[in-house]
C-alpha positions, 0 to 999 in steps of 0.5 A: 478775800479778807487779804484783798480787803486789807486797809489802806496805809496811812501815817497811823496804821491802827485806825477804824479800817484796821480794826474792821479788817482785824475783825473780818479776819476774825470772822473768817477764822471763827472756827479756829477760835471756837474751842478756846472761846467755849472752854474759856467761857466755861471756866469763867462761868464756874468760878463766877458761879462759886463767887456769886454763891459764896458771896450771896450766902456770906452776905445774908448770914452777916445780915442775920448775925448783926440782928442778934444780941450783942453776945451769945453765951453757951456752956460746955461740958466735955466739948459738948453743949451743956445747960445753964440755969438762972444763976448764970443770968444773975451773975452775968447781969452784974458785969459792968456794961451789961444791960440785959441778959435773957435765957433762950431755949433751942436744941435739936430734935431727931425725926426718926422717920426721915432720919434728919435733925430739926433745929428747935428754937423758942419764940415767945410770940407763939401760943403753946399749941402752934409752931412755925417751921422752915421750908425744908422742915415742911417738905420733910414733914410732908413726905410723911403726911404731916400737913396740918399737925406734927407729933413730937415723940418725947420720953413722957408723951406724944405732943401734937402741935399745929403747924401755924405757917411756914417761915418767910422765904427771905429768911430761909438761909437760917430757918430752912431746918428750924421749928419755932415753938413757944418756949414752954413747948420747946422745953417739953419737946427737948426734955428741959426743965423750967429755969434751964437754958441752952443759950444766954443773950447778953445786951451791951449798949456800948459797942466798945465794951463788947469784947471786954464783957465777953472776956469777963463772962468767960473768966466768970465761967470758964466752961462757957463760950461767949461769942460776939456778933463780930466774932460770928461774922468772922467765923462766917467769913472764914468758912466761906473764904475756905470753901471759896478757896478750894474752888480757887485752887480747882480754878488755877488747875483748870486754867493751867490745863486750859492754857496747855490746851491752848498752846497745843492748839496754837502749835498745831495751827503753826504752819498755817498762821506762819504763812498768814503772817508772812503774807501780811508782812510781804504786803506792808504790815509791820511787826507792830501792826501784826501784834496789834491785829492779833491783840484786837482779835483775841481780845474780842474773843476773850472779852466775849467769853469772859462776859458770856461766862459771868452773864451765864453764872449770874443767870445760873445763880440768881435766876435758876438758884444754882442747881447742883452747886448750891448743895455743895455750899449749903449742905445739910440733910434737908432739901434746901429752898433758898433763893440766893440774893444778888451780891456781886463782888466787882473787885473779885470779878476784875481779878478774874478778868486780869488773871484769865484775859491777860494770860490768854492774850499772852499765850496767843500774842507771843507766838505771833510775835516770834513768827513776825520777827522770823525769816518770812522768805521760807514761810511764803514758800 
């Protein structure tokens, strides 16, 4: 029926009737395209999901990092974090270009009952008997019935602190495992003395002098690490480029496997398609028309699969919060309550389109072209 409905000949074969006829043939053969459509959409879905997750986390972390002080200084001893004292603050404040140096208290507290680590951060806005916890921390405490108050076990005594509130959901990318305490309370929980600091926050008004000041700090105290906000952003990008790169390799393997399966599928249907193309040639279709028809049909299949994969990935990541895949990127011992902020890299999506749709079309059109230029008399028999 589809062959009887072929378009009328005209000076330009590729017109609206020709496109309608190509779509009609596609509908007739939709069962033949179902396998390649489903696999192609699934591969695009997986890769797009990875890119959406990686891009969202990276953008959120970069925004947080850019809000922090210009330089963060940490001391090292035997490759591990060491404490600093007021002498560091005094010496660094004398460096040209530095406007302010603040000592900060933070560290890790081991919650033995759950066998997880909480990140303790000093916050001067809190009183000594209250704290703000991340959503992951709250969930872990709740499993052991710490609903309104938590007991910190130190070498000296048991410290009971009221759980004031949960940190804002929007900041959960960095606060999921964090407990914010008054600096005096944080010192007691971490067994730090007055005048001891784990980090120094250095403010440099002139952005052009940040790198130079960081170098001077390291020269002044060789046992320190001075990390600028720009360096921290670079580290985050490197981490997620690495994780994304792993999935790109897996994507390449998946695409190669898919094209091999596609080639085998085309080979199995070789006899039937050869006869179909021969009949089209016999009723007036030229080689260019057949190639155009196959292009239209398979472009519709590949584009539909691509759009379905991308749309499905968007819903999976930004509406359903990417169950299963999120743990690969976020990791950690605590349950994650992060909501991914929509972030789309259109350049990357375009590259996925180019390196998936074009090879797909090539694998389908080239065999059709080889058939079309062959001897049609044998195929019709």
